[in-house]
C-alpha positions as CSV (number, residue, x, y, z in Angstrom):
1,M,6.2,-46.9,40.5
2,K,3.4,-45.7,38.3
3,H,2.3,-43.0,40.8
4,Q,5.9,-41.9,41.0
5,R,5.9,-41.2,37.2
6,L,2.6,-39.3,37.3
7,F,3.8,-37.3,40.3
8,T,6.9,-36.3,38.5
9,L,5.1,-35.4,35.3
10,A,2.6,-33.3,37.2
11,G,5.0,-30.5,37.6
12,C,7.5,-31.1,40.4
13,I,10.3,-30.0,38.2
14,V,12.1,-28.1,40.9
15,F,11.9,-30.9,43.4
16,S,13.0,-33.5,40.8
17,T,16.1,-31.6,39.8
18,M,17.4,-31.0,43.3
19,A,20.6,-32.9,44.1
20,L,20.3,-35.5,46.8
21,T,22.9,-35.5,49.6
22,A,25.0,-38.5,50.4
23,Q,22.8,-39.2,53.5
24,E,19.7,-39.4,51.2
25,K,21.2,-42.1,49.0
26,P,20.0,-45.6,49.8
27,Q,22.4,-47.8,51.9
28,T,21.2,-50.8,49.9
29,W,19.9,-50.6,46.3
30,T,16.8,-52.5,45.3
31,L,15.4,-52.2,41.8
32,E,12.7,-49.8,43.0
33,A,15.3,-47.6,44.8
34,C,17.4,-47.5,41.6
35,L,14.5,-46.3,39.6
36,Q,13.4,-43.7,42.0
37,Y,16.9,-42.3,42.3
38,A,17.3,-42.2,38.6
39,Y,14.0,-40.3,38.2
40,Q,15.6,-37.5,40.2
41,Q,19.2,-37.6,39.2
42,N,19.5,-38.8,35.6
43,I,20.9,-36.0,33.4
44,D,18.7,-36.9,30.4
45,L,15.6,-36.6,32.5
46,K,16.7,-33.3,33.9
47,K,17.3,-32.0,30.3
48,S,13.9,-33.3,29.2
49,R,12.2,-31.5,32.1
50,L,13.9,-28.3,31.1
51,S,12.7,-28.7,27.6
52,L,9.2,-29.2,28.9
53,E,9.5,-26.0,30.9
54,S,10.7,-24.2,27.8
55,S,7.8,-25.4,25.7
56,Q,5.4,-24.1,28.5
57,I,7.0,-20.7,28.2
58,D,6.4,-20.8,24.4
59,T,2.7,-21.5,25.0
60,K,2.4,-18.5,27.3
61,N,4.2,-16.3,24.8
62,A,1.8,-17.3,22.0
63,K,-1.2,-16.5,24.2
64,A,0.3,-13.1,25.1
65,K,0.3,-12.1,21.4
66,L,-3.6,-11.9,21.5
67,F,-3.2,-8.8,23.7
68,P,-2.1,-5.4,22.5
69,S,1.5,-4.5,22.5
70,L,2.5,-1.2,24.2
71,S,5.7,0.7,24.0
72,A,7.0,4.1,25.3
73,G,9.7,6.3,23.9
74,V,11.7,9.2,25.1
75,S,14.4,11.1,23.1
76,Y,16.5,14.2,23.7
77,Q,18.6,15.9,21.0
78,Y,21.1,18.8,21.0
79,N,21.5,20.6,17.7
80,N,24.7,22.6,17.1
81,T,24.4,24.6,13.9
82,P,27.8,25.5,12.3
83,F,28.8,29.1,12.3
84,L,27.3,31.0,9.3
85,E,28.9,33.9,7.6
86,T,27.7,37.2,9.1
87,D,29.0,40.6,10.0
88,N,31.5,41.4,12.8
89,N,28.8,42.4,15.3
90,D,27.2,38.9,15.0
91,L,30.6,37.3,15.3
92,D,31.3,39.2,18.5
93,N,27.9,38.2,19.8
94,Y,28.5,34.5,19.0
95,I,31.9,34.5,20.7
96,I,30.5,36.1,23.9
97,T,27.1,34.3,24.2
98,G,27.7,31.1,22.3
99,N,24.6,31.8,20.1
100,S,24.6,32.9,16.5
101,G,22.5,35.8,15.5
102,S,19.8,33.4,14.2
103,G,19.8,31.4,17.5
104,K,19.8,27.9,15.8
105,N,21.7,26.0,18.7
106,Q,18.9,24.2,20.5
107,I,17.8,21.3,22.7
108,S,14.7,19.3,21.8
109,G,12.8,16.5,23.5
110,S,10.0,14.1,22.3
111,Y,7.8,11.6,24.2
112,N,5.5,9.0,22.8
113,L,3.3,6.1,23.9
114,R,2.2,3.7,21.2
115,G,0.2,0.5,21.1
116,S,-0.9,-2.0,18.4
117,L,-3.3,-4.9,18.2
118,T,-3.7,-7.5,15.5
119,L,-7.4,-7.9,14.8
120,F,-7.3,-10.5,12.1
121,N,-4.5,-12.4,10.3
122,G,-6.1,-15.5,9.0
123,G,-6.2,-17.3,12.3
124,K,-2.4,-17.4,12.6
125,L,-2.3,-16.4,16.2
126,L,-5.0,-18.9,17.4
127,N,-3.3,-21.6,15.4
128,Q,0.0,-20.8,16.9
129,I,-1.4,-21.1,20.4
130,K,-2.9,-24.5,19.5
131,S,0.4,-25.5,17.9
132,N,2.4,-24.5,21.0
133,K,0.0,-26.5,23.2
134,I,0.5,-29.5,21.1
135,A,4.3,-29.0,21.2
136,E,4.0,-28.8,25.0
137,E,2.1,-32.1,25.0
138,M,4.7,-33.6,22.6
139,Q,7.5,-32.6,25.0
140,N,5.6,-34.1,27.8
141,A,5.4,-37.4,25.8
142,T,9.1,-37.1,25.2
143,L,9.7,-36.8,28.9
144,E,7.6,-39.9,29.5
145,E,9.5,-41.8,26.8
146,T,12.8,-40.8,28.4
147,F,11.4,-42.3,31.7
148,D,10.6,-45.5,29.8
149,N,14.1,-45.6,28.3
150,I,15.7,-45.1,31.7
151,E,13.5,-47.8,33.2
152,S,14.5,-50.2,30.5
153,A,18.2,-49.4,31.0
154,I,18.0,-49.7,34.8
155,V,16.0,-52.9,34.7
156,T,18.4,-54.4,32.2
157,G,21.5,-53.3,34.1
158,Y,20.1,-54.4,37.5
159,L,19.2,-57.9,36.2
160,Q,22.6,-58.2,34.5
161,I,24.2,-57.6,37.9
162,L,22.0,-60.3,39.5
163,Y,22.9,-62.7,36.7
164,A,26.6,-61.9,37.0
165,Q,26.4,-62.4,40.8
166,E,24.9,-65.9,40.5
167,S,27.4,-66.7,37.7
168,V,30.2,-65.7,40.1
169,R,28.8,-68.0,42.8
170,I,28.6,-70.9,40.4
171,N,32.2,-70.4,39.3
172,E,33.3,-70.1,43.0
173,N,31.7,-73.4,43.7
174,T,33.3,-74.9,40.6
175,V,36.7,-73.7,41.7
176,E,36.2,-75.2,45.1
177,V,35.2,-78.5,43.6
178,S,38.2,-78.4,41.2
179,K,40.5,-77.7,44.1
180,A,39.2,-80.7,46.0
181,Q,39.5,-82.9,42.9
182,C,43.1,-81.8,42.5
183,E,43.8,-82.7,46.1
184,R,42.1,-86.1,45.7
185,G,43.9,-86.6,42.4
186,E,47.3,-86.0,44.1
187,Q,46.4,-88.6,46.7
188,L,45.5,-91.1,44.0
189,K,48.7,-90.3,42.0
190,N,50.8,-90.9,45.1
191,A,49.0,-94.2,45.7
192,G,49.8,-95.2,42.1
193,T,46.2,-95.4,40.9
194,L,46.2,-92.1,38.8
195,S,48.7,-91.4,36.1
196,E,50.7,-88.1,35.8
197,S,48.9,-87.1,32.7
198,D,45.4,-87.6,34.3
199,Y,46.6,-85.5,37.3
200,A,47.9,-82.8,34.9
201,Q,44.4,-82.6,33.4
202,L,42.9,-82.0,36.8
203,V,45.4,-79.2,37.5
204,S,44.8,-77.7,34.1
205,Q,41.0,-77.8,34.7
206,Y,41.6,-76.1,38.1
207,S,43.5,-73.3,36.4
208,S,40.8,-72.9,33.8
209,D,38.1,-72.8,36.4
210,K,40.0,-70.1,38.3
211,Y,40.3,-68.1,35.1
212,Q,36.5,-68.3,34.4
213,L,35.9,-67.1,38.0
214,V,38.1,-64.0,37.2
215,V,36.2,-63.4,34.0
216,S,32.8,-63.6,35.7
217,Q,34.0,-61.3,38.5
218,N,35.2,-58.7,35.9
219,T,31.8,-59.0,34.1
220,L,30.1,-58.3,37.4
221,D,32.3,-55.3,38.1
222,Q,31.6,-53.9,34.6
223,N,27.8,-54.3,35.0
224,I,28.0,-52.5,38.4
225,L,29.9,-49.7,36.7
226,T,27.3,-49.4,34.0
227,L,24.5,-49.1,36.6
228,K,26.4,-46.5,38.5
229,Q,26.7,-44.4,35.4
230,L,23.0,-44.7,34.8
231,L,22.4,-43.5,38.4
232,E,24.9,-40.6,37.9
233,L,27.0,-41.9,40.9
234,G,30.5,-40.7,41.5
235,I,33.6,-42.7,40.8
236,D,34.3,-43.1,44.5
237,E,30.8,-44.1,45.5
238,S,30.0,-47.8,46.1
239,I,26.7,-49.5,45.4
240,N,25.4,-52.4,47.4
241,I,22.9,-54.3,45.3
242,V,20.1,-56.2,47.1
243,T,19.7,-59.7,45.7
244,P,16.0,-60.5,45.8
245,D,14.8,-64.1,46.4
246,L,13.6,-65.1,42.9
247,D,11.8,-68.4,42.6
248,D,10.0,-70.3,39.9
249,T,7.0,-68.1,40.3
250,D,8.9,-65.0,39.3
251,V,10.3,-66.9,36.2
252,L,7.1,-68.7,35.1
253,T,4.6,-65.8,35.7
254,P,2.1,-65.9,32.8
255,I,2.0,-62.9,30.5
256,A,-0.9,-61.4,28.6
257,T,-1.4,-62.2,24.9
258,Q,0.4,-60.2,22.3
259,N,-2.7,-58.5,21.1
260,E,-3.7,-57.4,24.6
261,I,-0.2,-56.0,25.3
262,Y,-0.2,-54.3,21.9
263,Q,-3.6,-52.6,22.3
264,T,-2.6,-51.4,25.8
265,A,0.6,-50.0,24.5
266,L,-1.2,-48.1,21.7
267,L,-3.2,-46.3,24.4
268,C,-0.4,-45.5,26.9
269,L,3.0,-45.7,25.1
270,P,4.6,-42.2,24.9
271,G,6.0,-42.9,21.4
272,I,2.5,-43.4,20.0
273,K,1.2,-40.3,21.8
274,Y,4.1,-38.3,20.3
275,S,3.4,-39.5,16.8
276,E,-0.3,-38.8,17.0
277,L,0.4,-35.3,18.4
278,N,2.8,-34.8,15.6
279,I,0.0,-35.4,13.1
280,S,-2.2,-32.8,14.8
281,A,0.7,-30.3,14.8
282,A,1.3,-30.9,11.1
283,K,-2.4,-30.3,10.3
284,L,-2.3,-27.0,12.2
285,D,0.8,-26.0,10.2
286,I,-1.3,-26.4,7.0
287,K,-3.9,-24.0,8.4
288,S,-1.2,-21.5,9.4
289,A,0.3,-21.7,6.0
290,Q,-3.1,-21.2,4.4
291,A,-3.6,-18.0,6.5
292,G,-1.1,-16.4,4.0
293,Y,-4.0,-16.2,1.5
294,Y,-6.0,-14.0,3.8
295,P,-5.7,-10.2,4.5
296,S,-4.5,-9.0,7.8
297,L,-6.0,-6.2,9.8
298,S,-4.3,-4.4,12.7
299,L,-5.2,-1.5,15.0
300,S,-2.7,1.1,16.2
301,A,-2.9,4.1,18.5
302,G,-0.5,6.5,20.0
303,V,0.1,9.6,22.0
304,S,3.1,12.0,21.5
305,T,4.4,15.4,22.6
306,G,7.6,17.3,22.8
307,H,9.4,20.6,23.5
308,L,12.1,22.8,21.9
309,S,14.5,25.1,23.8
310,T,14.3,27.8,21.1
311,S,10.5,27.9,21.1
312,E,8.5,30.4,23.2
313,G,7.0,29.2,26.4
314,K,8.0,26.9,29.2
315,T,8.6,23.2,28.7
316,G,5.3,22.2,30.3
317,F,3.4,24.7,28.2
318,Q,5.0,23.4,25.0
319,M,4.3,19.8,25.9
320,K,0.6,20.6,26.5
321,N,0.3,22.5,23.2
322,K,2.1,19.8,21.2
323,L,0.2,16.9,22.6
324,S,-1.2,14.8,19.8
325,E,-3.2,11.6,19.7
326,S,-3.6,9.1,16.8
327,I,-5.5,6.0,16.0
328,G,-5.6,4.0,12.8
329,L,-6.4,0.7,11.1
330,S,-4.0,-1.0,8.8
331,L,-5.1,-3.5,6.2
332,S,-2.7,-5.7,4.2
333,I,-4.1,-7.7,1.3
334,P,-1.8,-10.3,-0.2
335,I,-1.9,-10.2,-4.0
336,Y,1.3,-11.9,-5.2
337,S,4.0,-13.4,-2.9
338,N,6.2,-15.1,-5.4
339,R,4.5,-18.4,-4.7
340,D,5.7,-18.3,-1.1
341,T,2.3,-19.1,0.4
342,R,1.4,-21.9,-2.0
343,S,4.8,-23.5,-1.4
344,A,4.4,-23.2,2.3
345,V,1.0,-24.9,2.1
346,S,2.3,-27.7,-0.2
347,K,5.3,-28.4,2.2
348,A,2.9,-28.4,5.2
349,R,0.7,-31.0,3.5
350,I,3.8,-33.1,2.7
351,A,4.9,-32.9,6.4
352,A,1.4,-34.0,7.5
353,T,1.6,-37.0,5.2
354,T,5.0,-37.8,6.5
355,A,3.8,-37.6,10.1
356,E,1.0,-40.1,9.3
357,L,3.6,-42.5,7.8
358,D,5.8,-42.0,10.9
359,L,2.9,-43.1,13.1
360,Q,2.3,-46.2,11.0
361,N,6.0,-47.0,11.2
362,T,6.0,-46.5,15.0
363,K,3.1,-48.8,15.4
364,K,4.8,-51.4,13.1
365,T,8.0,-51.2,15.2
366,L,6.0,-51.4,18.4
367,L,4.2,-54.6,17.3
368,S,7.5,-56.2,16.2
369,D,9.1,-55.4,19.6
370,I,6.2,-56.7,21.5
371,E,6.0,-59.9,19.4
372,N,9.7,-60.5,19.9
373,L,9.6,-59.9,23.7
374,C,6.6,-62.3,24.1
375,L,8.3,-65.0,22.1
376,E,11.5,-64.5,24.1
377,V,9.6,-64.7,27.4
378,K,7.8,-67.9,26.4
379,A,11.0,-69.5,25.0
380,A,13.0,-68.6,28.1
381,Q,10.3,-70.0,30.4
382,E,10.3,-73.3,28.4
383,Q,14.1,-73.4,28.4
384,Y,14.1,-72.8,32.2
385,V,12.0,-75.8,32.9
386,S,14.0,-77.9,30.5
387,A,17.3,-76.8,31.9
388,Q,16.2,-77.5,35.5
389,E,15.5,-81.1,34.5
390,Q,18.9,-81.2,32.7
391,V,20.6,-79.9,35.9
392,K,19.1,-82.7,38.0
393,A,20.2,-85.3,35.5
394,A,23.7,-83.8,35.2
395,Q,24.0,-83.5,38.9
396,S,23.1,-87.2,39.5
397,S,25.5,-88.3,36.7
398,Y,28.3,-86.1,38.1
399,D,27.8,-87.4,41.7
400,L,28.0,-90.9,40.4
401,I,31.2,-90.3,38.5
402,Q,32.7,-88.3,41.4
403,E,32.2,-91.2,43.7
404,K,33.7,-93.6,41.2
405,F,36.7,-91.3,40.7
406,N,37.3,-91.1,44.4
407,R,37.5,-94.9,44.5
408,G,39.8,-95.0,41.5
409,M,37.1,-96.6,39.3
410,A,36.6,-93.7,36.8
411,N,39.2,-91.8,34.8
412,T,39.9,-88.1,34.7
413,L,38.2,-87.6,31.3
414,E,34.9,-89.0,32.5
415,L,35.0,-86.8,35.6
416,L,35.8,-83.6,33.7
417,T,33.2,-84.3,31.1
418,E,30.4,-84.8,33.6
419,K,31.6,-81.7,35.5
420,N,31.5,-79.5,32.4
421,N,28.0,-80.9,31.5
422,L,26.8,-79.9,35.0
423,L,28.3,-76.4,34.7
424,T,26.8,-75.9,31.3
425,A,23.3,-77.0,32.6
426,Q,23.6,-74.6,35.5
427,Q,24.5,-71.7,33.3
428,Q,21.6,-72.5,31.0
429,V,19.2,-72.4,34.0
430,L,20.7,-69.1,35.0
431,Q,20.5,-67.6,31.6
432,A,16.9,-68.7,31.0
433,K,15.8,-67.5,34.4
434,Y,17.0,-63.9,33.9
435,M,16.0,-63.7,30.3
436,A,12.4,-64.6,31.3
437,I,12.3,-62.1,34.1
438,L,13.9,-59.3,32.1
439,N,11.6,-59.6,29.1
440,R,8.6,-59.8,31.3
441,L,9.5,-56.6,33.1
442,L,10.2,-54.9,29.7
443,L,6.7,-55.9,28.7
444,N,5.4,-54.3,31.9
445,I,6.9,-51.0,30.7
446,Y,4.9,-51.3,27.4
447,Q,1.8,-51.7,29.5
448,N,2.6,-48.9,32.0
449,K,2.7,-51.5,34.9
450,P,4.8,-51.1,38.0
451,I,8.4,-52.4,37.8
452,T,9.0,-54.5,40.8
453,L,10.9,-57.7,41.8
């Protein structure tokens, strides 16, 4: 899974955003298949890739500003001079030829080619390139963080489905047992060894167990819907979840120490990278703001020509004679800018300090999250071992009471009590099992380890 992430981040943006056809969708969905499919289809990831592409364009644009700019211009103009007072002969001539006696109706054309180059502006251009490169790296870190968030959501959703599936199976078995108890209770009632009230308790428990089965099935359906939404699957598409064979080894796998996980996360976690890059970007902003104290120097050059219809000579001859070339330097020295530069520098320094505080807060939050996950893994593992022992004891006690009840030697209250104790112990094992696995996989994300079951 780790190589898949690096492969995607390396630049396969077009491939990653292509829609998969129905034939390319897995027939059965393992956790790994869900993650790979989400990498390509999740909308948040697609948007994050587009943002990365946009930041790459900004970097290219900043580099291009180091080169001269060049523009060309062409203009044509027709001048129609209003009729001026003149004698009758000039008026007759204007009516016949369309020209006044002074011949001021004319067509003019001008052509120019101009270029400019910034020679010095206090390092703004170079700092802007560096800033855009950092922004590109920050967006790349954001993409990685989006990957991690999707991984966390997929892992959580997938394991919730596995938990709900096992919960449904437990409730199905409970319903079957309750049904058998009702049938046996009816036999005992007909034989006169079980009262009507005790039999009613069995029927009531049977109805309650069936209700719990419906609730657990609805929970499973809701968890499947949540995973489908994360995978961007349509409303009519079904998803066949593969149930892996998870044993005690998967639950009781040792984890690294909190400090080892934390130190690893500091090196590879995208959120930490983003905060560190944000500090570098803020320091560059200070230099860019300080550039306002320095003069700027730019070079400009141009070539222009033109022609006029009322001038003597053909158009080509006029354009040759009117050809002009220019070159010049422009120096701008800041003297007083209404405190704009000083304010910009002060704000940039405040932003840099804020970025450093954000990094400290990110590290603090990271440490807290890792500590909590480690504690939850260890607690769930201990609870799993304890709950397994409790299930064995509850099962033995229930089997004993069940046998006595079938012989008419135990009452309904004793039977239902032991049955509920067994069900509670089974649910505790189930909960501890998936809490341990889930939190361990989440810790793998912090360490950039593969996510597999």
